[in-house]
C-alpha positions as CSV (number, residue, x, y, z in Angstrom):
1,M,-16.9,-198.8,-235.5
2,R,-15.2,-199.1,-238.8
3,L,-11.4,-198.7,-239.0
4,V,-9.5,-197.4,-242.1
5,L,-6.1,-199.1,-242.1
6,R,-3.3,-198.5,-244.5
7,D,-4.2,-201.5,-246.8
8,R,-7.9,-202.1,-246.1
9,V,-11.0,-201.1,-244.2
10,V,-12.1,-203.2,-241.3
11,P,-15.9,-203.2,-241.0
12,R,-15.8,-203.6,-237.2
13,G,-12.8,-203.0,-235.0
14,A,-11.3,-201.2,-232.0
15,V,-8.1,-199.4,-231.0
16,R,-6.4,-199.5,-227.6
17,I,-4.4,-196.5,-226.7
18,E,-1.6,-196.3,-224.0
19,G,0.5,-193.3,-223.3
20,G,-0.5,-191.5,-226.5
21,V,0.4,-194.5,-228.7
22,I,-1.7,-197.1,-230.4
23,A,-1.1,-200.2,-228.3
24,E,-3.3,-202.6,-230.2
25,V,-5.6,-202.8,-233.2
26,V,-8.4,-205.2,-232.8
27,E,-10.5,-206.6,-235.6
28,G,-14.0,-207.4,-234.3
29,A,-15.5,-206.5,-231.0
30,A,-13.5,-204.6,-228.5
31,R,-12.1,-206.6,-225.6
32,G,-13.0,-205.1,-222.2
33,P,-14.6,-201.7,-221.5
34,S,-14.7,-199.4,-224.5
35,V,-16.4,-196.4,-226.0
36,S,-18.7,-197.4,-228.8
37,G,-18.3,-195.7,-232.2
38,E,-21.2,-197.5,-233.7
39,G,-22.0,-196.1,-237.2
40,L,-18.8,-194.1,-237.3
41,T,-15.4,-194.5,-239.0
42,L,-12.0,-194.1,-237.3
43,M,-9.1,-193.0,-239.4
44,P,-5.7,-191.4,-238.9
45,G,-5.4,-187.7,-238.3
46,I,-4.7,-185.7,-241.4
47,V,-1.1,-184.7,-242.1
48,D,-1.2,-181.4,-244.0
49,L,2.1,-180.4,-245.7
50,H,1.0,-177.1,-247.2
51,G,-1.7,-174.8,-245.8
52,D,-1.7,-171.1,-246.6
53,M,-4.6,-170.2,-244.4
54,I,-2.5,-168.5,-241.7
55,E,-2.1,-165.4,-244.0
56,K,-5.8,-165.0,-244.1
57,E,-6.1,-165.3,-240.3
58,V,-3.4,-162.6,-240.0
59,E,-5.2,-160.2,-242.4
60,P,-8.8,-161.4,-242.9
61,R,-9.6,-158.2,-244.9
62,P,-7.2,-155.8,-246.7
63,D,-5.4,-153.5,-244.2
64,C,-7.1,-155.3,-241.3
65,D,-4.3,-156.8,-239.2
66,F,-5.0,-159.2,-236.4
67,P,-2.6,-159.9,-233.5
68,L,-0.4,-162.7,-234.7
69,D,-0.8,-164.8,-231.5
70,V,-4.6,-164.6,-231.9
71,A,-4.4,-165.5,-235.6
72,V,-2.2,-168.6,-235.1
73,L,-4.4,-170.1,-232.3
74,N,-7.5,-169.4,-234.3
75,L,-6.1,-171.3,-237.3
76,D,-5.0,-174.1,-234.9
77,A,-8.7,-174.5,-233.8
78,R,-9.9,-174.6,-237.4
79,L,-7.3,-177.2,-238.3
80,A,-8.3,-179.5,-235.4
81,A,-12.0,-179.2,-236.3
82,S,-11.1,-180.4,-239.8
83,G,-9.4,-183.5,-238.6
84,V,-5.8,-182.2,-239.0
85,T,-3.4,-183.4,-236.4
86,T,-0.1,-182.3,-238.1
87,A,0.0,-179.1,-240.0
88,Y,2.8,-177.4,-241.9
89,A,1.6,-173.7,-241.9
90,G,2.8,-172.1,-245.1
91,V,4.6,-168.8,-244.6
92,S,5.6,-166.9,-247.7
93,F,8.8,-165.0,-247.9
94,A,7.7,-163.1,-250.9
95,E,8.6,-159.8,-252.7
96,G,9.2,-157.2,-250.0
97,K,5.7,-155.8,-250.2
98,R,3.8,-154.9,-247.0
99,G,1.0,-157.0,-245.5
100,P,0.9,-160.7,-244.7
101,R,3.5,-161.7,-247.3
102,S,6.2,-159.3,-246.4
103,E,9.6,-160.6,-245.2
104,E,9.3,-159.1,-241.7
105,R,5.7,-160.2,-241.3
106,A,6.9,-163.7,-242.3
107,R,9.6,-163.6,-239.5
108,A,7.0,-162.5,-237.0
109,T,4.5,-165.1,-238.1
110,V,7.1,-167.9,-237.8
111,E,8.0,-166.7,-234.3
112,A,4.3,-166.6,-233.3
113,A,3.9,-170.2,-234.4
114,A,6.8,-171.2,-232.2
115,R,5.2,-169.4,-229.3
116,A,1.9,-171.2,-229.9
117,K,3.4,-174.7,-230.1
118,P,3.1,-175.5,-226.3
119,Q,-0.6,-174.8,-226.3
120,A,-1.5,-175.7,-229.8
121,R,-4.0,-178.5,-230.4
122,V,-2.4,-179.8,-233.5
123,D,1.3,-180.5,-234.1
124,L,1.9,-177.1,-235.6
125,R,4.9,-176.8,-237.9
126,V,6.3,-174.1,-240.3
127,H,6.6,-174.5,-244.0
128,A,8.8,-171.6,-245.2
129,R,8.1,-170.7,-248.9
130,F,11.1,-169.0,-250.3
131,E,10.4,-167.0,-253.4
132,I,13.4,-167.3,-255.6
133,T,13.0,-163.8,-257.1
134,N,13.3,-162.3,-253.6
135,P,16.9,-162.6,-252.4
136,R,16.3,-160.0,-249.6
137,A,14.4,-162.7,-247.7
138,E,17.4,-165.0,-247.5
139,P,19.0,-163.5,-244.3
140,I,15.7,-163.7,-242.5
141,L,15.1,-167.3,-243.6
142,R,18.7,-168.3,-242.8
143,D,18.3,-166.8,-239.2
144,L,15.0,-168.8,-238.7
145,L,16.6,-172.0,-240.0
146,E,19.6,-171.5,-237.6
147,R,17.2,-171.0,-234.7
148,G,15.3,-174.2,-235.6
149,M,12.0,-172.6,-236.3
150,V,11.5,-174.0,-239.8
151,D,10.3,-177.5,-240.4
152,M,10.0,-177.6,-244.3
153,V,11.2,-175.4,-247.1
154,S,9.8,-174.9,-250.6
155,L,11.1,-173.0,-253.5
156,T,8.4,-171.0,-255.2
157,D,8.5,-169.0,-258.4
158,H,5.5,-166.9,-259.2
159,T,7.1,-165.0,-262.0
160,P,4.4,-164.4,-264.8
161,G,5.0,-166.3,-268.0
162,Q,5.9,-169.7,-266.4
163,G,4.8,-172.1,-263.7
164,Q,1.3,-171.3,-262.4
165,Y,1.1,-168.2,-264.4
166,R,2.2,-169.5,-267.8
167,D,-0.8,-167.7,-269.5
168,L,0.1,-163.9,-269.2
169,E,-3.4,-162.7,-270.1
170,Q,-4.9,-164.9,-267.4
171,Y,-2.3,-163.6,-264.9
172,V,-3.0,-160.0,-265.6
173,H,-6.8,-160.6,-265.2
174,Y,-6.1,-162.5,-261.9
175,A,-3.7,-159.9,-260.6
176,S,-5.9,-157.0,-261.4
177,R,-8.9,-158.5,-259.8
178,T,-7.2,-159.6,-256.6
179,S,-5.1,-156.4,-256.1
180,G,-7.7,-153.8,-257.1
181,T,-5.5,-152.4,-259.8
182,T,-6.2,-151.7,-263.5
183,P,-5.2,-154.3,-266.1
184,E,-2.6,-151.9,-267.4
185,E,-1.0,-151.6,-263.9
186,A,-1.1,-155.3,-263.4
187,A,0.6,-155.8,-266.8
188,E,3.4,-153.3,-265.9
189,R,3.9,-155.2,-262.6
190,A,4.2,-158.4,-264.6
191,R,6.8,-156.9,-266.9
192,R,8.9,-155.8,-263.9
193,R,8.7,-159.2,-262.3
194,M,9.6,-161.0,-265.4
195,A,12.8,-158.8,-265.7
196,A,13.9,-159.7,-262.1
197,P,16.5,-162.5,-262.3
198,P,15.8,-165.6,-260.1
199,A,18.3,-166.1,-257.2
200,W,19.2,-169.7,-257.9
201,E,22.5,-169.5,-256.1
202,I,20.7,-168.2,-253.0
203,A,18.1,-170.9,-253.3
204,S,20.9,-173.4,-253.4
205,H,22.2,-172.0,-250.1
206,V,18.8,-172.2,-248.5
207,T,18.1,-175.8,-249.5
208,A,21.7,-176.8,-248.4
209,M,20.8,-175.5,-244.9
210,A,17.5,-177.4,-245.0
211,R,19.2,-180.6,-246.1
212,A,21.7,-180.3,-243.3
213,Q,18.8,-180.3,-240.8
214,N,17.1,-183.2,-242.7
215,L,14.1,-181.0,-243.5
216,P,11.7,-181.9,-246.4
217,I,12.2,-179.7,-249.4
218,A,9.5,-179.1,-252.0
219,S,9.3,-177.5,-255.5
220,H,6.3,-175.5,-256.4
221,D,4.2,-175.2,-259.5
222,D,6.5,-177.2,-261.8
223,D,5.5,-176.8,-265.4
224,T,8.2,-178.7,-267.4
225,P,10.5,-181.7,-266.9
226,A,13.5,-179.3,-267.0
227,K,12.1,-177.4,-264.0
228,V,11.5,-180.7,-262.2
229,A,15.1,-181.7,-262.8
230,L,16.4,-178.4,-261.6
231,M,14.4,-178.6,-258.4
232,R,15.4,-182.2,-257.9
233,S,19.1,-181.2,-258.2
234,L,18.5,-178.6,-255.4
235,G,17.2,-181.4,-253.1
236,A,13.5,-181.2,-253.6
237,T,11.7,-184.6,-252.9
238,I,8.2,-183.2,-253.1
239,S,6.6,-181.6,-256.2
240,E,3.8,-179.3,-255.0
241,F,1.0,-178.5,-257.4
242,P,2.6,-179.4,-260.8
243,V,0.7,-177.4,-263.5
244,T,1.1,-180.0,-266.3
245,L,0.8,-183.7,-266.5
246,E,4.2,-183.7,-268.2
247,A,5.8,-182.2,-265.1
248,A,3.9,-184.5,-262.8
249,R,5.1,-187.5,-264.8
250,A,8.7,-186.2,-264.6
251,A,8.4,-185.8,-260.9
252,R,7.3,-189.4,-260.5
253,E,10.2,-190.6,-262.7
254,A,12.6,-188.6,-260.5
255,G,11.2,-190.3,-257.4
256,M,9.5,-187.3,-256.0
257,I,6.1,-187.2,-254.2
258,T,3.4,-185.4,-256.2
259,L,1.1,-183.3,-254.1
260,M,-2.0,-181.4,-255.3
261,G,-4.4,-179.0,-253.6
262,A,-7.6,-180.3,-252.0
263,P,-9.6,-177.3,-253.1
264,N,-8.7,-178.1,-256.7
265,A,-9.8,-181.7,-256.1
266,L,-13.1,-180.7,-254.4
267,R,-14.0,-178.0,-256.9
268,G,-12.9,-180.1,-259.9
269,R,-10.8,-177.2,-261.4
270,S,-7.7,-175.1,-260.9
271,M,-8.0,-171.4,-260.0
272,T,-5.6,-170.5,-262.7
273,G,-6.7,-172.9,-265.4
274,N,-4.0,-175.6,-264.9
275,I,-4.4,-179.3,-264.6
276,T,-6.9,-180.7,-262.1
277,A,-6.1,-183.0,-259.1
278,L,-8.5,-185.5,-260.6
279,S,-6.5,-185.7,-263.9
280,V,-3.4,-186.4,-261.9
281,L,-5.2,-189.1,-260.0
282,E,-6.5,-190.7,-263.1
283,A,-3.0,-190.7,-264.6
284,G,-1.8,-192.7,-261.6
285,L,0.6,-189.9,-260.5
286,L,-1.1,-188.5,-257.4
287,D,0.5,-189.2,-254.1
288,A,-1.0,-186.7,-251.6
289,L,-3.4,-183.8,-251.2
290,A,-2.8,-180.7,-249.1
291,A,-5.1,-178.0,-247.7
292,D,-3.5,-175.2,-249.9
293,Y,-5.9,-172.3,-249.1
294,H,-8.7,-174.2,-247.3
295,Q,-8.3,-176.9,-244.6
296,G,-12.0,-177.8,-244.8
297,A,-11.6,-179.2,-248.3
298,M,-9.4,-182.1,-247.6
299,L,-11.7,-184.8,-246.2
300,P,-14.7,-183.9,-248.4
301,A,-12.5,-184.0,-251.5
302,V,-11.3,-187.5,-251.1
303,V,-14.7,-188.7,-249.9
304,A,-16.3,-187.3,-253.1
305,W,-13.8,-189.4,-255.1
306,V,-14.7,-192.5,-253.1
307,R,-18.4,-191.9,-253.7
308,Q,-17.8,-191.5,-257.4
309,G,-16.0,-194.9,-257.5
310,R,-12.7,-193.4,-258.5
311,I,-10.7,-194.7,-255.5
312,A,-11.0,-197.1,-252.6
313,L,-11.6,-195.5,-249.1
314,H,-8.3,-196.7,-247.6
315,E,-6.4,-195.4,-250.7
316,A,-8.2,-192.0,-250.5
317,V,-7.5,-191.6,-246.8
318,A,-3.8,-192.4,-247.4
319,L,-3.6,-189.3,-249.7
320,L,-4.2,-187.2,-246.6
321,T,-2.4,-189.3,-243.9
322,A,0.1,-192.1,-244.7
323,N,1.5,-190.6,-247.9
324,P,2.2,-187.0,-246.7
325,A,3.6,-188.4,-243.4
326,Q,6.0,-190.5,-245.5
327,A,6.9,-187.6,-247.7
328,A,7.9,-185.6,-244.5
329,A,9.8,-188.6,-243.0
330,L,7.3,-188.7,-240.1
331,D,7.3,-192.4,-239.6
332,D,5.6,-192.3,-236.3
333,R,2.1,-191.3,-237.6
334,G,-0.3,-191.4,-240.5
335,V,-1.6,-194.9,-240.1
336,I,-3.6,-196.9,-237.6
337,A,-1.1,-199.5,-236.4
338,A,0.4,-200.6,-233.2
339,G,3.3,-198.4,-232.1
340,R,2.2,-195.3,-234.1
341,R,1.0,-192.1,-232.5
342,A,-2.6,-192.1,-231.5
343,D,-3.4,-189.2,-234.0
344,L,-7.0,-190.2,-234.9
345,M,-10.3,-188.7,-236.1
346,L,-13.7,-190.2,-235.7
347,V,-15.9,-189.4,-238.7
348,N,-19.6,-189.7,-239.6
349,L,-19.1,-191.0,-243.2
350,S,-21.3,-192.6,-245.7
351,E,-20.1,-193.7,-249.1
352,A,-23.6,-193.3,-250.6
353,A,-23.6,-190.9,-253.6
354,D,-26.4,-188.8,-252.1
355,A,-25.1,-188.6,-248.5
356,P,-24.2,-185.4,-246.9
357,P,-20.5,-184.3,-246.6
358,P,-18.4,-186.2,-244.0
359,R,-18.5,-184.8,-240.5
360,V,-15.6,-184.9,-238.1
361,R,-17.0,-185.8,-234.7
362,A,-13.9,-186.1,-232.6
363,V,-10.1,-185.8,-233.0
364,W,-7.2,-187.0,-230.9
365,R,-3.6,-186.0,-231.0
366,E,-1.3,-188.5,-229.2
367,G,-4.4,-189.9,-227.5
368,R,-5.5,-186.5,-226.2
369,L,-8.9,-185.1,-227.3
370,I,-8.3,-181.9,-229.2
371,H,-11.7,-181.5,-230.9
372,S,-15.2,-182.8,-230.3
373,D,-18.4,-181.6,-231.9
374,G,-20.4,-182.8,-228.8
375,W,-20.9,-186.4,-230.0
376,A,-21.1,-188.6,-226.9
377,A,-19.0,-185.9,-225.2
378,P,-18.7,-187.6,-221.7
379,A,-17.7,-190.9,-223.2
380,V,-15.2,-189.5,-225.6
381,A,-13.7,-187.4,-222.8
382,A,-13.5,-190.5,-220.6
383,L,-11.7,-192.4,-223.4
384,A,-9.2,-189.5,-223.8
385,E,-8.5,-189.4,-220.1
386,A,-8.0,-193.2,-219.9
387,A,-5.5,-193.0,-222.8
């Protein structure tokens, strides 16, 4: 089988696993008994730093709530099937409204994720998204941080007129369409939100707690170098979804990791008319991709770029694996190398322009099989058991 290493692709190779860790990487034929992956590609499992899908699992339709424990484990299965082995589930501490983005629902979701950890297929972590215009969420987030239930913090600001929603007319159209309100009602809500002062002092307290626990901190939807500088001063080392190339360039100059959404990369456009992931790649500023709102977009997005000749396969895979792992200081995973966790996925992947989308055939987390589509099931299971 083909191996995707950090710096190159090995046309034929093998991996030996012992105790959940990669013990040896062999270039050429495997030594001793092995499971053949002929025609398939082995690459590291995906490290997803920002996935919002948990909120859709909790409330798949408006006013249709699912039990939290059911929703979390269903998301876990979807992630594994997409090749994800480490996932930071995004939980939004937004503006006090009811539904999946209320503060109390956020607390309950984080607690459900903690309950699911022992039986989860993937390494399921919590990415707490603190909306800086919602100071009421601070006591809840502080409590969860003190209890060790948060693994990453981001500072978000969805105030209309800046960031993701710089275009007010576009925001009103989007808010009206998604909330089922009239444009006039959406415009009035935008005016109220713009009048609410951001709680930067509270944001500073939240990031101080995160830094004390050595948690990664991210900014969100940076639109200007000044915004990047402010977020960097608060401890952010990851710039999520910058909305202008100017902001992405400032993040690079500040030593931050630039992360874009895989759906943006796959579709070739932003939902809100901002810069594309491809433009960030072409500018030499892209470090990583995240699921954002769809975990199934990650692998097809980078493979599409490879087929278009925009990036080499090993560099494309690093956008999903090595680079996000490095951004989160997870130095035990993200690459196929001796001594690293055996977090791996076996993929049916062709680089031909007219080939079908890549298909994840099997996924291992620490050498344990967590997903198989039925390909050589007995042999794959035997390999997992031997590991």
